[in-house]
N, C-alpha and C positions, 0 to 999 in steps of 0.2 A: 682239637685232636684227641682221640682216645688212646690211652695207654693200653699197650697189649702185653699182658702178663701171663707167663706160663707157670702153672703149679703142678709138678709131678707128684703123684700120690701112689703109695703102696697099700692104701687103706689102713695104715697104722695110726696110733694115737698121735705120734709125733707129726705125721703127714697132715692130719686134721688140725693140729696146732699151727702148723705153717699156713694152712688155708686162712685161719681166723687172723693171724698176723697180717697176711697180705691184704685182707679186707679192711683192717684197721688202718694200715699204712696208706692205703689209697682210698680212704673213706670218702673224701671230698673231691676226688678225681673221677673223670669219666673213664671207665675201663672196660676192656673185654678181658676176661679171665678165662684161660684155656686150662682145664683140668685134665691131666694126662695120666692114663695108667698104661704101663707097658707089661704085657703078659707073655708067658711062654707056656708051652703045652707040657712041659715036664720040668723037673727040678734042674736038669742039665740044660742050661740055656743053648749052648752050642749044639748039642744033639737035637734039641727041640727045633732050632731054626733050620738045621740041615735036613732033618727026616719027617718033620710033622707039619704038614701044610693044611691050608683051608680044605674043609670037607671031611678030615679025619676026626674021629670021635674025641680024641684028647684035645685037639685044637679047638673044636667047636665048644667043648665043655669049658675050657679055659677062657674063650672069648666071651661066653655067656657070663661067666663069674666076673669078668672084668667089667662088662656093660652093666651088670646088676650092681656092682660096687660103686660105679660111677652115678648111676641113678640114685642109689642110697645117699650119696653126698648132697646131691641136689634136694633130696627129700629132708635131709637133716637141716639144710639151710632154711628150707621152707618151714619146718617145724620150729626152728629158732625165731621165726617171724623176721627173718632177714629180708628186707625190703628196700634196699638202696636203688633208687631209680637210675642212678648213674652207672650202675654195675650191670654187665651182661655176662652170661656164662655159656661156654661150650664145652662139652666133654669129648675126649679123645681116647679111643681104646686102640693100641698099636701092639702088633706082634712083632718084636724086634729086640735087639740089644738095647738096654736103657739109654746109653749115651747117644747111640745113633738115632734112636727115636727122638731124643730131645733136640738133637742137632737138625733133624728133618723138620720138626714142628717150628723151631726157631726161624728156619729159612722160609717155610711155607707161609707162616702166619705173621712174619715180620715181628717177631718177639723182641720187646725192648728190656725185659727183666724176667729172670728166673727166680722164683721163691720156692724153697724146699726145706723139708725137715732134715735134720742131720743124723738122725737115728731111726732106723725102720724096724723091721721085724727080727733082725739078726742079733747078734751078741750085745747084750745090754751093757757090756763093759766098754764098748766102743762108742764114743760120743760122735765122731766124724766117720760114718760107715764108708765103706769102699765106694758106694754108689755116689754119695755126695762129694767125695774127694775127687773121683773121676769126672764128674760134671764140672767141678770148679776148675779142675785142671785142663780138661780137654775141650770144653765148650768155650772157645775163646773169642767168640764174635758176639757174646751177650753177657752182661754182668749177671751175677748170682748173689742172692741173699740167702744164707743158710741160717735156719732158725732153731736153736737148741730147744730140746723139750723143756728145760727149766726156765726158759726166758719168759719174761712178762709180756703180755699183749698190751702194748701201749706205744704211742708215737715216740720216737727217739727225741731227747732233748739235748743230749751231748754225744757227739760221734768222735771217736779217737781215730786219728790218722797217723800211724807210726811211720817214720822215715829216717834215713841217715844222711840225706841231702847228697848223696853221691851220684844218683842217676837223674839226668834231666827228665822232666815230665812234660808232656804235651797237654794243653789246656783241655782238649777234647777228652782226655783220659780221666779228667775229674768231673765231667758233666753230670754224671748220675749221682755222685756224692754231693755236688753243689745243688742238684734238684732236690734230693731228699732233705738236705739242710734247710732250703728255702721253704719247701712245702710244710715242713714240721717245725719251723722256726727254731731249728736246733743250731747249737754251736758246734764248730769243728775245732777239735784240740790237737794240734800238730805235736806229735811226741817224738823228739830226737833221742834216740838211744846211743849215747856216746861210747865210741871204741877207743878214743885217744883224747888229746887235749883240744886245742883250738881248731876251728873249721878253717879248712884250706880255701883258696879262692874260688875253686870249682863248687865247693859246698856252699859258700856264701852267696854265689850267683844263684844256685838252685833254691836256696832258702828265700832269697829276694823274690823269685819267681813265684813260689808258693804264697808268699805275703801278698803279692799283687793278685794272684789267681783267687784267693779267698776273700778278696775285697767285696763287700756287699753282704757277707754272712758274718755272724759273730764268730770270732776265732781268737786263739791264743796259742803261743809257742811254749813248749815245756822241754826240759832236758832231764834225763835219768843217766847216771854213770854207775860203773862197777856192778853191772847186773847183766845177765844174759837176756837175750831178746824176749823169750816167752814170759820169763819171770817179771821183767819190767813191763810189759804190756798188761799182764794180769794184775800186777800190783797197782798200777795206775788206774785201771778200770775199776777195780774193787774199792780203792781208797776214795774215788770220786763218784762212785755210783753211776758211772757212764753207761749208756744205752745201746751203743753199737760200736764195732771196730770196723774200719774200712782200709783196704789196702789195694794196691795195683800188684797183680801177680806177675812178676818178672821172673823168668827162669835164670837161675844162677846169679841173681843180683839181690843183695841185702839179705834175704831170708834163704838163699840157696833157691831151691824150688820149694816155696813155702809150704805147699799143700802135701808133700809126698811122705815126709818122714817125721822127726821128732816135734817140730814146732807146732804143727796142726794138732798133734796128740795132746801136747802140753797145754796149748791154748784151749783145747776144746773139752778136755775130760770133765772139768766141773764148770764149764762155761755157762753163763746166764744171759749172755747178750748175743744178739744176732751179728753175723759178720757179712759185710759187703764186699765181694770180690770183684775187682775190676781187672781189666786186662791191658797189657802193654800193646799199643796199637802197632808197634813195630815188629811184633812177633807174628 
């Protein structure tokens, strides 16, 4: 079975970095890569979608620029002598809102993973741009790997999975994390960020479930106390040289809504590791 991977691009340096990371991560897997560029006919996307349709000069100019940019990406791969027989590429140019375009491609192509950069052509001070945050938060039927510009292109060997053991997890929700860990022979480090003393019975039950779920991959359990969540995660990752952080994005649980406000900014500002965002199947 071929993996079906979607890689959105705005033709920025970071977007190209995400493409290279995706090719490395799935180097030994049979994959169809769909490289998507979403274009608008003016800087005001809403106005563009409402007033500028196919046939207008602005629309046709933007469409041509999008198609030429996608063709250039394929040329760059060819010039780099990229010749992995297991990989196929398809480019998609879409006139739409970015999140809606991605949702459409996920449905139409049965996409199993989205891999994208975390900083595009906008404010260089923002690590997780609004587009990446919106995709991580709103495209809830497909996991997302966000790749910081500073990240190293290599297979992950240690993946950090933060938890507070408060919320039951379904085994299916861990499938993508387990798949990456097995494919890359990576260990999963379960990080408990303590808010109080001993675990209660519910937390002990959930911890036992995680222990059983990660059977078959290298794993270990860790605990950090007296630290806020983003500081704890960053300190743990930096001290160990971990290669990826993975979490299940549950609204109003553990992280609050992790992607919307301070945590994602604090995690991301100087982040050097990709983040795997999985979703709560019950949402």
